[in-house]
N, C-alpha and C positions, 0 to 999 in steps of 0.2 A: 488391496481391495479398493474398489472405486464405487463411489456413489455419485451418480450423474443426475443433473437437474431435469425436471419435467418441463412440459410446455408452459407458456405463460398462463397465469391464473386469470379468472374473470372477475376478481374481487375489487380491482382498482387500487389506486394509491391509498396507502395506509392513512387513516384520518389524522394521526399525529403528524405525519409528514405533510399532509395537505395544508395544515395550518401554516407550516413554514413556507410552502410554495405560495400560498395566498399572500402572506406578508411580503415576500420578495417581489411578487408581481405588482403589489401596490406601492412598492418603494423603488421601482426601477429607475436608474439614472442614466449615465452615459452609455451608449452602445459599446460593446466589447471592443470592436475594431478600432474605436477611437481612444481607447484607454492604453496608457503606457504600463509596462510591467511594474513600475514604481507605484502607480495608482492601485493596481490590482493587489500588490503586496500589502499596501497600507490597509486596504479594505479587508483582506483576510485577517490581518493581525488585529484589527479593531473589533472583529466579530468572533474572535477565538473564545472558546469556553474556558472558564477559570478552572485551574487545577484544584482537585481535592487532595490534601496530604494524608487523608485517612489511609492507614496501612503502609505508609512510607516512613522509613527510618531516616533517609537522607536523600537530598537532591543536590547534585554538584555540576557546575559548568566547568569544563576543562577542555583538553584537546588530546586526541589520540592520532598518532602518525601525522601530526601537523594539521589535523582537521578538527574544527570546533565540535564538541559533543556535549550533551547533557546526560548525566548518569543518574539513574534512579535505583535506589536500594530499598526494597520492601522490608518491613519488620520481620516477615516470615520468609526467609530465603531458604528454599528447599532443594535447589539445584546447584550444581557446581559449574553449570554452563552459563553462557551469556547470551542474552537476546539483543540483536542489533536491529534497530528500527529506522526505517527510511520514510520520511513524510511525503505526502502527496502535494500536488499543486502544479501539475503540468510541466514539471522540470523548470518552472519559471517563477512560481510563487511558493509560499509556504516556508516554514522554518521550525526549529525546535520550540519556538514560542507558540506558533499557531497550532501545533499539535501536542502541546504540553500536557493537556488534560488526558488525551487518548494514550499517550506514551505512559503516563503515570498509571492509568487503569490497567494497561497491559502488563506492566511490571508487577503489580499486585496480583493480577489474575494468573500470571505464569509462575509466581513465587520465585522470580529470578531477577538478578541484576540486569537492567536494561540500559543500553546505550543508544541514545537518539542522535542521529548524525546530521550536522549542519553542512550538507554538501553544497558545492558551488552551483549557482543558478544560471540558466540561460536568460537572455541572449548574451549577457556579458561573458559567460563561460559555457559555450555550447557543448554538445556531445563530442567526446565522451568524458567531459570533466566530472560530471556527477557519478558516472560509473567508476572512474578512477578513485574518487574520494571514498565512495562506499566500500569499494574493494580494499582500499588501504586500511580502513578502520577494521573491517572484518578480519583481515589477516593479523592485525595487531592485538586483538583482544584474546584473553586467556580462555582455555578450555573449549569444549565443543560449543558450537554456535547454532542458534536458531535465528533466521532472518524473517522479518515481517515488515510489510509496508502497505500503504493504501494508495490506489490509483497509480500515479507515476512512481510512488514508492513501492508499489507492487511489482512494477516493471523492474525496478532496480533490485528488488529482492530476488526475482526470478533470474536476472542476469548474474548476480553475485553467487547464487546457488550453482549456476552452470560454471562460472569461473572457479568456484571451490572444487567442484567435481574434477575439473581438468588439472587443478594444482594440488590435489590431495589434501585440501584444507577441510577440517571436520565441521562442515555445515550439515547438521543432522535433521533439520526441519525447516520448511519454508511456508509461511502463511501469506497468501496473496489476496489482498482485499480489493475487490472490484478493479483488477489491474488493467492497464493498457499494455498489451503484449504484442501488438502488430501495428506499428505506426504506418499510417496510410492505408490500412486494411479497409475492406469494404464488406460489411456484415449487415444482415437485416435489421438488427437492433439499432444500428447507427442511423437508420432511416426511421424506424418505428418510434424511437425515442429522441429524435433529433432536436426537439424543442419542448419547453415547458417543464422539464424535470431537472433543473439546475444546470447540470453539465449539458451543453448543447453541441451539435455538430460543428457550429461555427467556432466554439471554444476549442474543440479538439484540433481543428485546423490551425487556429491561432497559436496554440502551444507547440504543435509539431513544427510550425515554421520558426518559432523562437529557438527550439531545442536543436534542430538539425542545421548544420552549416550548408548542406546541399541535399537535394532530394534523395540521392543515391544512398545517403547514410541510413535511410530507413531499411535498406536491404541488409545491413549489418546486424547480426543476431544480438549484438550487445545493445542495439536500439530496439530490435524487434525479436525477443526471445522465441516467438512463435516459429521463427525460421531455423532454430537450432535443432540439433540432434539432442533429444531429451533423455536418452538412455543413461541410467546410473546416477541421475540427479537425486537430491534429497527428497524424502516423502513430503507431500504437500497438502495443504488445505487451501482451496480456491473458493473464495466467497464472491458471489455476484448479487446484483440487485435487479429486481424484475424490470423496473422502469429506468434502466441505465443504458445509454448508447453503447457502452463497452460490455454489456452482458454477454453477447454471443461469442466474442473473442475470448473472454475469460473461460467460458464453458468449453469452447473448442480446445483451449490450452489444457484444460483438465482432461479432456478425452485423449489428447495427444500424449499426456503424461501416462495415462492408463495404458494406452497402446504400447508405450515404451517400457511397460512393466514397472512403473513407479507407483508405489502406494499413494493414492490420492483420494481425497474427499472433496467433492464439488457441492457447495451448498448455496442455492439461490434463496435469497430472502424475499418472499413475496410482498408486494406493496411498497417496497423500498426503492429509493433513488440513489444515484451516485453520491458518495460522501456521507452516507447515513451514520457511519460509525461515530461521527462528531456531533450528532444531533441528540438532544435530550428526549429520546424515544425508547420505548420498551425493547425493540429489536436491536438497538445499539448495545444495550447492556447484555443481551443474549449473545451477540457477536463477540463481545469482549470475553465472556466466559468460554465460548467455544474456542477462540484463539488461545486463551490461556491453557485450556485442557490439551489442545493439540501440541503446544510447546512442551508442556510437562511430559506428555507421552513420548515426544521426540527425545527428550533428555533421558527419560526412563529407559528407552531402548538403547541409548548410548551409554547406559550405566552412570548417568550424571544426575540422577534424582535421589536425594537423601531420604 
């Protein structure tokens, strides 16, 4: 079954999000093009939300298949599967620390052990290093797997789900949160929402240039899963945000999944912008609940829900 998003609403940016945008506009600093990846990374780490340990039995930093990971075990584990989480950040910034709060929330909401992956970042480690790390961890965890990621992590989740289909690895559900799925793609939302909504068209180009060693890499489906044959891939939840430059490609990816016969739900969050899952806003909490339910449904279908 497929639920596809409607046309943009006329309600405007959610008031809770507008407060955040106003604050950012009033505290603008160095233009993005003049910032190094190290500066961007430091900025993301410094503004990361603090994790709540409510509902968590344990959090452990370790490694799987040679890749650093953070493992979250909720008090109430009701599945025998594992959630593998890939953080966002344009393949260039972000970490298990910047997404610590979101990963913890998703572990509790899914009632599952969750593994957050510290994949290698560009430009020091360009494509396909991040893919290789995420795939290595996914293959190494036990039981059926659900993959989830935001933005660049949504891209990596989609790619890992495709690799799993081809390798016969039991990825049973994929949740793609406002994913970038077509590097270098040209979509109306990339123009409509090019500026003023946190993620900008300039930032997308900046991150693409850092991630790809050469422009032709964008034609590789492991960089742009939109270009892949999607038949037989795991059931999906695709989340988009109304005022996100990546909105249209995420929704087109959902339609392509549906056309390939893949069970998919596409849910556009009206009034939201890119990255909203990490904001202290009402719809972020609703998103976490929706993803948790989708993951549990995926494990239930696989016989892995206690």
